[in-house]
N, CA, C and O atoms as a GROMACS GRO file, in nm:
protein
  332
    1UNK      N    1  -4.300  -1.446   7.223
    1UNK     CA    2  -4.388  -1.508   7.125
    1UNK      C    3  -4.465  -1.398   7.052
    1UNK      O    4  -4.528  -1.314   7.117
    2UNK      N    5  -4.463  -1.395   6.916
    2UNK     CA    6  -4.532  -1.291   6.842
    2UNK      C    7  -4.683  -1.297   6.864
    2UNK      O    8  -4.742  -1.404   6.875
    3UNK      N    9  -4.744  -1.180   6.869
    3UNK     CA   10  -4.889  -1.172   6.879
    3UNK      C   11  -4.945  -1.143   6.740
    3UNK      O   12  -4.869  -1.128   6.644
    4UNK      N   13  -5.076  -1.135   6.729
    4UNK     CA   14  -5.138  -1.109   6.599
    4UNK      C   15  -5.105  -0.970   6.547
    4UNK      O   16  -5.120  -0.943   6.428
    5UNK      N   17  -5.059  -0.882   6.634
    5UNK     CA   18  -5.022  -0.747   6.592
    5UNK      C   19  -4.875  -0.738   6.551
    5UNK      O   20  -4.827  -0.629   6.518
    6UNK      N   21  -4.805  -0.848   6.551
    6UNK     CA   22  -4.664  -0.848   6.517
    6UNK      C   23  -4.643  -0.914   6.382
    6UNK      O   24  -4.716  -1.006   6.344
    7UNK      N   25  -4.543  -0.866   6.309
    7UNK     CA   26  -4.512  -0.926   6.180
    7UNK      C   27  -4.454  -1.065   6.197
    7UNK      O   28  -4.368  -1.085   6.282
    8UNK      N   29  -4.500  -1.160   6.119
    8UNK     CA   30  -4.446  -1.296   6.129
    8UNK      C   31  -4.318  -1.311   6.049
    8UNK      O   32  -4.307  -1.398   5.962
    9UNK      N   33  -4.222  -1.226   6.077
    9UNK     CA   34  -4.094  -1.228   6.007
    9UNK      C   35  -3.985  -1.268   6.103
    9UNK      O   36  -3.997  -1.250   6.224
   10UNK      N   37  -3.882  -1.322   6.049
   10UNK     CA   38  -3.767  -1.353   6.132
   10UNK      C   39  -3.652  -1.263   6.088
   10UNK      O   40  -3.547  -1.311   6.044
   11UNK      N   41  -3.673  -1.134   6.101
   11UNK     CA   42  -3.568  -1.039   6.067
   11UNK      C   43  -3.471  -1.034   6.183
   11UNK      O   44  -3.510  -1.046   6.299
   12UNK      N   45  -3.350  -1.017   6.152
   12UNK     CA   46  -3.252  -1.009   6.257
   12UNK      C   47  -3.138  -0.922   6.213
   12UNK      O   48  -3.153  -0.836   6.126
   13UNK      N   49  -3.028  -0.946   6.272
   13UNK     CA   50  -2.912  -0.865   6.238
   13UNK      C   51  -2.813  -0.941   6.153
   13UNK      O   52  -2.708  -0.886   6.119
   14UNK      N   53  -2.842  -1.066   6.118
   14UNK     CA   54  -2.757  -1.135   6.022
   14UNK      C   55  -2.841  -1.218   5.925
   14UNK      O   56  -2.955  -1.253   5.953
   15UNK      N   57  -2.780  -1.246   5.814
   15UNK     CA   58  -2.839  -1.334   5.713
   15UNK      C   59  -2.976  -1.290   5.663
   15UNK      O   60  -3.062  -1.375   5.638
   16UNK      N   61  -2.997  -1.162   5.648
   16UNK     CA   62  -3.119  -1.109   5.587
   16UNK      C   63  -3.079  -1.055   5.450
   16UNK      O   64  -2.986  -0.975   5.438
   17UNK      N   65  -3.149  -1.100   5.348
   17UNK     CA   66  -3.113  -1.063   5.212
   17UNK      C   67  -3.236  -1.019   5.135
   17UNK      O   68  -3.348  -1.061   5.165
   18UNK      N   69  -3.214  -0.934   5.034
   18UNK     CA   70  -3.320  -0.898   4.940
   18UNK      C   71  -3.255  -0.871   4.806
   18UNK      O   72  -3.135  -0.846   4.797
   19UNK      N   73  -3.337  -0.876   4.701
   19UNK     CA   74  -3.286  -0.856   4.565
   19UNK      C   75  -3.343  -0.727   4.509
   19UNK      O   76  -3.462  -0.699   4.523
   20UNK      N   77  -3.257  -0.649   4.446
   20UNK     CA   78  -3.296  -0.523   4.384
   20UNK      C   79  -3.219  -0.511   4.253
   20UNK      O   80  -3.096  -0.519   4.252
   21UNK      N   81  -3.290  -0.490   4.144
   21UNK     CA   82  -3.229  -0.478   4.010
   21UNK      C   83  -3.132  -0.592   3.980
   21UNK      O   84  -3.025  -0.569   3.924
   22UNK      N   85  -3.170  -0.713   4.015
   22UNK     CA   86  -3.090  -0.830   3.984
   22UNK      C   87  -2.970  -0.853   4.075
   22UNK      O   88  -2.897  -0.950   4.057
   23UNK      N   89  -2.950  -0.766   4.172
   23UNK     CA   90  -2.839  -0.780   4.267
   23UNK      C   91  -2.895  -0.820   4.403
   23UNK      O   92  -3.002  -0.774   4.442
   24UNK      N   93  -2.823  -0.906   4.474
   24UNK     CA   94  -2.864  -0.946   4.608
   24UNK      C   95  -2.784  -0.867   4.710
   24UNK      O   96  -2.661  -0.858   4.701
   25UNK      N   97  -2.854  -0.811   4.806
   25UNK     CA   98  -2.793  -0.731   4.911
   25UNK      C   99  -2.823  -0.793   5.047
   25UNK      O  100  -2.928  -0.852   5.068
   26UNK      N  101  -2.728  -0.778   5.138
   26UNK     CA  102  -2.750  -0.818   5.277
   26UNK      C  103  -2.797  -0.694   5.351
   26UNK      O  104  -2.753  -0.583   5.322
   27UNK      N  105  -2.889  -0.713   5.447
   27UNK     CA  106  -2.930  -0.597   5.526
   27UNK      C  107  -2.945  -0.635   5.672
   27UNK      O  108  -2.963  -0.751   5.708
   28UNK      N  109  -2.938  -0.532   5.755
   28UNK     CA  110  -2.960  -0.545   5.899
   28UNK      C  111  -3.069  -0.446   5.937
   28UNK      O  112  -3.075  -0.335   5.884
   29UNK      N  113  -3.154  -0.487   6.028
   29UNK     CA  114  -3.261  -0.401   6.077
   29UNK      C  115  -3.237  -0.377   6.225
   29UNK      O  116  -3.236  -0.470   6.306
   30UNK      N  117  -3.218  -0.250   6.261
   30UNK     CA  118  -3.190  -0.211   6.400
   30UNK      C  119  -3.302  -0.122   6.449
   30UNK      O  120  -3.314  -0.007   6.408
   31UNK      N  121  -3.385  -0.176   6.538
   31UNK     CA  122  -3.495  -0.098   6.594
   31UNK      C  123  -3.475  -0.081   6.744
   31UNK      O  124  -3.402  -0.157   6.808
   32UNK      N  125  -3.542   0.019   6.800
   32UNK     CA  126  -3.536   0.042   6.943
   32UNK      C  127  -3.680   0.055   6.994
   32UNK      O  128  -3.746   0.155   6.965
   33UNK      N  129  -3.728  -0.041   7.066
   33UNK     CA  130  -3.664  -0.160   7.121
   33UNK      C  131  -3.647  -0.266   7.011
   33UNK      O  132  -3.715  -0.260   6.909
   34UNK      N  133  -3.558  -0.362   7.031
   34UNK     CA  134  -3.534  -0.466   6.930
   34UNK      C  135  -3.660  -0.542   6.890
   34UNK      O  136  -3.672  -0.584   6.775
   35UNK      N  137  -3.754  -0.561   6.982
   35UNK     CA  138  -3.878  -0.636   6.952
   35UNK      C  139  -3.965  -0.562   6.851
   35UNK      O  140  -4.051  -0.624   6.788
   36UNK      N  141  -3.944  -0.433   6.834
   36UNK     CA  142  -4.028  -0.353   6.744
   36UNK      C  143  -4.021  -0.402   6.600
   36UNK      O  144  -4.114  -0.378   6.522
   37UNK      N  145  -3.914  -0.471   6.564
   37UNK     CA  146  -3.903  -0.520   6.426
   37UNK      C  147  -4.013  -0.621   6.394
   37UNK      O  148  -4.038  -0.649   6.276
   38UNK      N  149  -4.079  -0.675   6.494
   38UNK     CA  150  -4.185  -0.773   6.474
   38UNK      C  151  -4.325  -0.713   6.484
   38UNK      O  152  -4.423  -0.783   6.458
   39UNK      N  153  -4.337  -0.588   6.520
   39UNK     CA  154  -4.467  -0.526   6.539
   39UNK      C  155  -4.522  -0.475   6.406
   39UNK      O  156  -4.451  -0.404   6.334
   40UNK      N  157  -4.644  -0.509   6.373
   40UNK     CA  158  -4.703  -0.461   6.248
   40UNK      C  159  -4.737  -0.312   6.256
   40UNK      O  160  -4.757  -0.248   6.153
   41UNK      N  161  -4.743  -0.257   6.376
   41UNK     CA  162  -4.776  -0.115   6.393
   41UNK      C  163  -4.652  -0.026   6.393
   41UNK      O  164  -4.664   0.097   6.397
   42UNK      N  165  -4.533  -0.085   6.388
   42UNK     CA  166  -4.409  -0.008   6.395
   42UNK      C  167  -4.365   0.030   6.254
   42UNK      O  168  -4.347  -0.057   6.170
   43UNK      N  169  -4.348   0.159   6.229
   43UNK     CA  170  -4.304   0.204   6.097
   43UNK      C  171  -4.152   0.211   6.094
   43UNK      O  172  -4.090   0.291   6.165
   44UNK      N  173  -4.093   0.127   6.011
   44UNK     CA  174  -3.947   0.124   5.998
   44UNK      C  175  -3.902   0.250   5.924
   44UNK      O  176  -3.962   0.290   5.825
   45UNK      N  177  -3.796   0.311   5.974
   45UNK     CA  178  -3.740   0.431   5.913
   45UNK      C  179  -3.609   0.394   5.842
   45UNK      O  180  -3.548   0.292   5.872
   46UNK      N  181  -3.568   0.478   5.751
   46UNK     CA  182  -3.443   0.454   5.677
   46UNK      C  183  -3.324   0.442   5.772
   46UNK      O  184  -3.230   0.368   5.746
   47UNK      N  185  -3.329   0.515   5.883
   47UNK     CA  186  -3.218   0.510   5.978
   47UNK      C  187  -3.209   0.376   6.051
   47UNK      O  188  -3.106   0.346   6.112
   48UNK      N  189  -3.315   0.296   6.046
   48UNK     CA  190  -3.314   0.163   6.110
   48UNK      C  191  -3.249   0.057   6.022
   48UNK      O  192  -3.218  -0.053   6.070
   49UNK      N  193  -3.229   0.088   5.893
   49UNK     CA  194  -3.177  -0.010   5.798
   49UNK      C  195  -3.030   0.013   5.767
   49UNK      O  196  -2.985   0.127   5.752
   50UNK      N  197  -2.958  -0.095   5.760
   50UNK     CA  198  -2.821  -0.092   5.710
   50UNK      C  199  -2.816  -0.193   5.597
   50UNK      O  200  -2.840  -0.312   5.619
   51UNK      N  201  -2.786  -0.147   5.476
   51UNK     CA  202  -2.783  -0.232   5.357
   51UNK      C  203  -2.639  -0.240   5.309
   51UNK      O  204  -2.569  -0.139   5.299
   52UNK      N  205  -2.596  -0.363   5.278
   52UNK     CA  206  -2.458  -0.387   5.238
   52UNK      C  207  -2.453  -0.456   5.103
   52UNK      O  208  -2.538  -0.540   5.072
   53UNK      N  209  -2.352  -0.422   5.022
   53UNK     CA  210  -2.334  -0.490   4.894
   53UNK      C  211  -2.251  -0.616   4.914
   53UNK      O  212  -2.222  -0.654   5.028
   54UNK      N  213  -2.214  -0.681   4.806
   54UNK     CA  214  -2.140  -0.807   4.813
   54UNK      C  215  -2.003  -0.790   4.880
   54UNK      O  216  -1.948  -0.887   4.932
   55UNK      N  217  -1.950  -0.669   4.880
   55UNK     CA  218  -1.820  -0.642   4.941
   55UNK      C  219  -1.832  -0.590   5.084
   55UNK      O  220  -1.736  -0.539   5.140
   56UNK      N  221  -1.952  -0.601   5.141
   56UNK     CA  222  -1.982  -0.554   5.276
   56UNK      C  223  -1.964  -0.403   5.294
   56UNK      O  224  -1.936  -0.356   5.404
   57UNK      N  225  -1.979  -0.328   5.185
   57UNK     CA  226  -1.979  -0.183   5.196
   57UNK      C  227  -2.124  -0.138   5.209
   57UNK      O  228  -2.212  -0.190   5.141
   58UNK      N  229  -2.147  -0.041   5.296
   58UNK     CA  230  -2.283   0.006   5.317
   58UNK      C  231  -2.333   0.078   5.192
   58UNK      O  232  -2.261   0.156   5.130
   59UNK      N  233  -2.459   0.051   5.155
   59UNK     CA  234  -2.520   0.104   5.034
   59UNK      C  235  -2.627   0.205   5.072
   59UNK      O  236  -2.702   0.184   5.168
   60UNK      N  237  -2.634   0.314   4.998
   60UNK     CA  238  -2.737   0.414   5.019
   60UNK      C  239  -2.811   0.433   4.888
   60UNK      O  240  -2.764   0.389   4.783
   61UNK      N  241  -2.924   0.497   4.892
   61UNK     CA  242  -2.994   0.530   4.769
   61UNK      C  243  -3.104   0.433   4.731
   61UNK      O  244  -3.177   0.384   4.817
   62UNK      N  245  -3.117   0.406   4.600
   62UNK     CA  246  -3.231   0.330   4.549
   62UNK      C  247  -3.252   0.192   4.612
   62UNK      O  248  -3.366   0.154   4.638
   63UNK      N  249  -3.146   0.118   4.638
   63UNK     CA  250  -3.162  -0.016   4.697
   63UNK      C  251  -3.221  -0.006   4.837
   63UNK      O  252  -3.310  -0.083   4.873
   64UNK      N  253  -3.171   0.087   4.916
   64UNK     CA  254  -3.222   0.104   5.052
   64UNK      C  255  -3.367   0.154   5.050
   64UNK      O  256  -3.449   0.109   5.130
   65UNK      N  257  -3.397   0.244   4.959
   65UNK     CA  258  -3.534   0.297   4.946
   65UNK      C  259  -3.630   0.186   4.903
   65UNK      O  260  -3.743   0.180   4.954
   66UNK      N  261  -3.588   0.100   4.812
   66UNK     CA  262  -3.672  -0.011   4.767
   66UNK      C  263  -3.701  -0.106   4.882
   66UNK      O  264  -3.814  -0.153   4.898
   67UNK      N  265  -3.600  -0.136   4.963
   67UNK     CA  266  -3.620  -0.224   5.078
   67UNK      C  267  -3.715  -0.161   5.179
   67UNK      O  268  -3.803  -0.228   5.232
   68UNK      N  269  -3.698  -0.034   5.205
   68UNK     CA  270  -3.786   0.037   5.299
   68UNK      C  271  -3.931   0.032   5.251
   68UNK      O  272  -4.022   0.008   5.330
   69UNK      N  273  -3.952   0.055   5.122
   69UNK     CA  274  -4.088   0.048   5.066
   69UNK      C  275  -4.145  -0.093   5.076
   69UNK      O  276  -4.263  -0.110   5.107
   70UNK      N  277  -4.063  -0.193   5.050
   70UNK     CA  278  -4.108  -0.332   5.058
   70UNK      C  279  -4.149  -0.369   5.202
   70UNK      O  280  -4.252  -0.434   5.223
   71UNK      N  281  -4.069  -0.328   5.298
   71UNK     CA  282  -4.102  -0.354   5.438
   71UNK      C  283  -4.230  -0.283   5.480
   71UNK      O  284  -4.311  -0.338   5.555
   72UNK      N  285  -4.249  -0.160   5.430
   72UNK     CA  286  -4.369  -0.085   5.464
   72UNK      C  287  -4.493  -0.150   5.402
   72UNK      O  288  -4.597  -0.158   5.468
   73UNK      N  289  -4.483  -0.197   5.278
   73UNK     CA  290  -4.596  -0.266   5.215
   73UNK      C  291  -4.631  -0.394   5.291
   73UNK      O  292  -4.749  -0.425   5.309
   74UNK      N  293  -4.530  -0.466   5.335
   74UNK     CA  294  -4.554  -0.588   5.410
   74UNK      C  295  -4.621  -0.557   5.545
   74UNK      O  296  -4.712  -0.629   5.587
   75UNK      N  297  -4.576  -0.451   5.610
   75UNK     CA  298  -4.637  -0.409   5.737
   75UNK      C  299  -4.784  -0.376   5.716
   75UNK      O  300  -4.869  -0.418   5.795
   76UNK      N  301  -4.815  -0.301   5.610
   76UNK     CA  302  -4.954  -0.264   5.582
   76UNK      C  303  -5.039  -0.388   5.554
   76UNK      O  304  -5.153  -0.397   5.598
   77UNK      N  305  -4.983  -0.483   5.480
   77UNK     CA  306  -5.055  -0.606   5.449
   77UNK      C  307  -5.094  -0.680   5.576
   77UNK      O  308  -5.210  -0.720   5.592
   78UNK      N  309  -4.998  -0.698   5.666
   78UNK     CA  310  -5.027  -0.773   5.789
   78UNK      C  311  -5.115  -0.695   5.885
   78UNK      O  312  -5.191  -0.754   5.961
   79UNK      N  313  -5.106  -0.562   5.883
   79UNK     CA  314  -5.195  -0.480   5.966
   79UNK      C  315  -5.339  -0.495   5.919
   79UNK      O  316  -5.429  -0.513   6.000
   80UNK      N  317  -5.360  -0.487   5.788
   80UNK     CA  318  -5.496  -0.498   5.733
   80UNK      C  319  -5.550  -0.640   5.744
   80UNK      O  320  -5.671  -0.658   5.757
   81UNK      N  321  -5.465  -0.738   5.738
   81UNK     CA  322  -5.507  -0.878   5.746
   81UNK      C  323  -5.567  -0.908   5.883
   81UNK      O  324  -5.658  -0.990   5.894
   82UNK      N  325  -5.516  -0.843   5.987
   82UNK     CA  326  -5.560  -0.870   6.124
   82UNK      C  327  -5.692  -0.800   6.159
   82UNK      O  328  -5.744  -0.820   6.269
   83UNK      N  329  -5.745  -0.720   6.070
   83UNK     CA  330  -5.870  -0.646   6.100
   83UNK      C  331  -5.990  -0.731   6.074
   83UNK      O  332  -6.103  -0.686   6.094
   0.00000   0.00000   0.00000
């Protein structure tokens, strides 16, 4: 059960999508331990993300960087909200 220090997200390893420059990408978030993906204090790194295009080819570069920034902004929002 998530605590107040955890992100209220349902990120997993399937069916996670985001939009960048009008394109929709599927992504997977792999953290160690797996529960860390829900912690507002856990900083997601680029190596934790796998981003795929419509053809299921892994994507690198601007789309992955945009997703990483978005996740970090969301983490900061929920961290500050709990204070």
